[in-house]
N, C-alpha and C positions, 0 to 999 in steps of 0.2 A: 688411560686407556679410555678411547671415545665409546659412547653408547651406541646401540643400534641405530638410533635415530639422529646421530650426530657425526658429521665427517669431519676429518682433520681440519678442514678450512673452517668449518663452522665453529670449531673449538677455540679458534683464535679470539682473545679478549677484545671486545669492542669499547674503545674509550668513550662512546657516546651511549653506552647502555644505560638503562633506568637507574641501576645501583649506583653507578659513578656520578650521573648528572645530578641526582638528588642528594647525594652523600654530602656531609659537612666538608669544608675545605680541608684539604690534605696536601702533602707535599707533591703527590702525583698530580692532583687536579691543578696545583698551581704551575707545575711543570708543563702540562698540556696547554694552559693558558699562555705561558712564555713562549712554547713552540708556535702557537698560533699568532700571537701577537707580535713577536720578535723575530724568531728565526724564520718562519714561512716568508714574510715580507721580504726579509733580507736575501733569501735564496742562496745562502752560502753556510758551509758547516760551521760548528760553533765549538769552541774549546771548552772542555769540562769546566776549567776554573771561571770562564766567563758564566756559564750557567749557575754555578755555585754562587758567584757574586750576586746575580740577578735574584735568585731565590733568597739570598741572604738579606736583600732588602725588604722582603716580606716575611722575614722571621724564620726562614727554614734553616736548620743547622746544616753544616757541610756534610755530615754523614747521612743525614735524611736525603739531602739533594743527590748525593752520589748512588744511593739506593733507588731512588726514584727513577734516575737515568737508566740504571741497570734493567729494572722492571719493565720501564717502557719500551726498552730496546728488546726485552724478552717478548713483549706483546706483538713485535713486528713494526713498530712505528718508527724506530731509529736504527741506525747502524753506525758502529765505531770505527775509526781510523786512527792508528798509532802513528805519529810522526816524531821521530826520536824518542824522548821520554815523556811526550805529552800525548793526550787523546783528543780527539774532536769527533763531534757527532754531526750525523747529517739525516734529514728525513728520508725514509724510504720512499719510493712511489706510492705504496698504499697509505703511508703516514701523511704525505702531502696531499694525496686526493682527499683523505678523510678530513684533514684539517681545513682544506679549501671548502668543501661542502659544509663543514661545521661553521666556517666564519661568515659564509653567505646567509646562513640560517640565523646566526647570532646578530649580525649588523643589520639584518632586514626586520627583526623581531620589534614589534612596536609601532611600525610606521602605519600610515592611514590605512583603514580597512574599508573595503567596499560594502555598499548597503546590501543587506541580504535579501533574497528573493522568496524566503520562506521554505526552500527546498533542502532536503536532508540526504545525505549519503548514508546508507544503512548497510552494515555487514553483519552476516549472521555465519560464525564460523567458530568451531571448538576442536580443540586437540585433545586426546585422551590423557588423563591424568599421569598415565605411566610414561608418558613421553614428554618428560618434564623440561628438558632442554629445549626441545621444539616449541613446546607450550609457552615457555618464557620469551623466545625469540618472537613469536607471533605478537604476543602482548606489547613486547617492547617496541617492536616495528609499527605496530598499529598506533601506540601512544605517541611515537616520535612523528608520525604522520598527521597527529593532530586529533586523532579520534578517542572518544570516551566510551566507557562502557557502563550503560544504565541498567542492564541485566546480564546474566551469565550466558556467555556466548554470543552477546550482541554488542555492536560497535557502531556508533553513530558520529557524524560531523555535519555541520551546516555548510561546509565548503565542499561542494559537488567537483569542484576543479581538482581535488585530491584523488579522483577516480582511478587515473593512470598509476599514480604512486600506490594506491591500494592494491590494485591488480598486480603490480610487481611484487609487493609485499606477500600476498597470497600464493603466487606463483612460486616463490622462494621458500615459504615457511607454512602455508596454509594446508588445510585439508582439501581433497579433491572435491568434496561436496559443499564448499563454501557458496554462500549466496550473496549477491551485491545488488543493491537496488538504490535508485535515486528518485525523489519526488516529495510529496507532502505528507506530513504526519498527521494521522486521524485517531490517535490513541486517546486514552483517558487522562492525559496529563496536557498541561498547556506547553508551549514551547519553552518558556523559562523553567518551568518544573522539570521538564526532560533534561535540560542543561544542567540543572542543579543535582540531578540525579547521576548523570554521566560524569560530571567533573566535580571536585571537591573546591568550589570557588571560594569558600570561607578560608581554607588554608593558603590558597593562592593569594587572596586579598592580604592576609597576615604577611606572607613572604615579601609581598611588593612593599608593603609599609616598613618592614625592617630595611629593605634595600634603600628606600628614600630617607629614611632615618640615618643611614650610615653614610649616604654620598651626597645628599643635596647641598649640604654647607661645608662639605670638605675642601679646604684650601692648602694644598701642599706648600711647603716653605721654599723648596728648592727643586733642581731638575731630578735628582735622585729620588727624592720623596715623591715627586709627581709621577715617575716610572714605577714606584711601588704602589701608589694610589691607582694607576691605570691598570696594572696587573689585577689588583684586588676588585677593582670595577668590573673588568671584563670576566674575572673568574666567578663573580657573583651573578653576573647577568647572564652568562652562558647555559645557566640551568633553565632560565625561564622558557626558552623555545620548546623544551621538553614539557614543562610542567604546564604551560599556558597554551591552550589549543587555538588562541586568536579568534575567539568568538566575536560576532558582530556585536555592536552595541545594543541592539534589540534583545539580546539574551544575557546582558550583563547587569548587575547592580548599577544604579546611578547615585552619585558620581563613582566612576571606576578609578581607583588608585593605580591601576596598571598603566594609565594614561600619563599620570603624573611621573611615575617610575620611568617610562620610556623617554619622557622630556628630560630627566635627570640623566638617564645614561648617554644619550646621544648628545645632549649639552656638555657633560663633563668630558666625554671621550674626545669631542671635537676641541675643547678649550685646552686639553692636556697634551695635545698632539705634537705640538712643536717642542715642548720641554721634554717630552718622552724621547723624541728623535734625538734631541742633544745628549740625554742621559745614555741612550743606546749607542750614539756614535762614540761617546766617551768610553765605552766598553770595548770598542774596536770592531763593532758590527756595522 
């Protein structure tokens, strides 16, 4: 049953919510990666066994793969069709749109950043504790938009170009008395201190170091192994657009390991593309 502040549409699980983006790798997260990396570009329905086979390459057992399909369909992202004794799956319009937007954010992440002009985007907005679902949505959407919270009810970003996105988030999830301001900061902290309070850069740095250690020197032996490596690469990387607000270099520790991680991701993804395509074609996609 929906709560008073939660409509049926709002109750639909969001594959890009904070809980799922930051969680450890699971059958469902790997399935979402396969859908975005393999099924979305193909533009065609995919057989159950094909999904099972692809997920098997990254260590997901058949039972877990089938459960992940069923649960992802229950989320509204997939629809099934029976053809004789076989079942194939296709993305729903909502699922296709969601993956398209997600893919754009994932593959753009880590690209060159413009010089910072010293201006901040500041949001002051709070939702009562008793409206937990709405409160969670507001926090999740603002974080996905790249904002950090240095104090209760306050959100900031050094990217004032996100103003329209923030307005949209507040229109859908925020309180009526939310305040949005752009301009220079004149508080008691330096810009780097404000950034350090708004985002856990130490945790982010450690995650990037783990990513580099896992993929920088990885050399798959054949096409199937390359497809598996590509899936794991993208599955690991797709969390960073949520975790990393894309701060300008002026607000980051130097040297910043995130730059090295971006080189690894884009370099490995490009290098593995042809072998991945051959492996996917061999699966009938």
